[in-house]
C-alpha positions, 0 to 999 in steps of 0.5 A: 198347488203347494209350489205355486202358493209358496212361490207367490207368497215369497216372490209376489207380485210376479208374472206367470212368466216369472213363475215359469222361469223360476220353477222350470215348469211348463207354462201349462203346468204353471197355469194349472198350479195357479188354477188350483190356488186361484182363491189365494191369488190376487191379480194386479195389472201395471202398464198392461203386465199382469202380476199375481200375489197371495191375497193380502189377508194371507200374506206374511206380515211386512215391516213398514220400512225395511232395508237389506244388503243383498249379495251378488246374484241374489234371488231377489234379482235373478228369480224374475224374468223381467227385473225392471219392477225392482228398480225405481223408474226415475233411476233409469238403470237397467236390470243388469246394472245392479246384479252386484251387491245391492241395497234394497229399501222397501222392495226397490233397489236403491244402490250398491254396497261393497267391502274391499278388505277386512280393515275397510268399512262397508261402503254404501252408494245410492242412486238417489237421496234417501229419506230420513226413515230410509237412512235409518233402516239402511244404517241399521242393516249395514251396522248389523252386517258390519257387526257380523264381520267384526267391523266397527264403522260404516261409510256412506257415500250418497249420490256418487253414481246418480 
């Protein structure tokens, strides 16, 4: 029950199959875990796929807008059996295209980032044009990472692989 609650709190919305894949539990044991915490779970069906998450009144608080620069093979991508949900439908990119360093805005993959060496800035490439608020949160995330590395510039190249 505890593992189930923690998984869906940190990974939801996710499918039963995602939970089985991530946890290594049998399908029967994963279902039993979900039964034990069913009052804490809410169900959402999208295009015939059932997703589960912790009820919104129990969920962790979320920022209104957030961006993250994720490393290669981050759990955000590899923790799900089906990864298409983290890609915007209009991007037309497969789930394997962005297992490298990824830019995620409000839970959706929006591009990639890289750093070639200590003297170069972080380079950001986007799959779409960003809204003003998205640009602000990405710039903040990139600036925090650049500061951590001791760099002083962030180079943004939009729409280079659209």
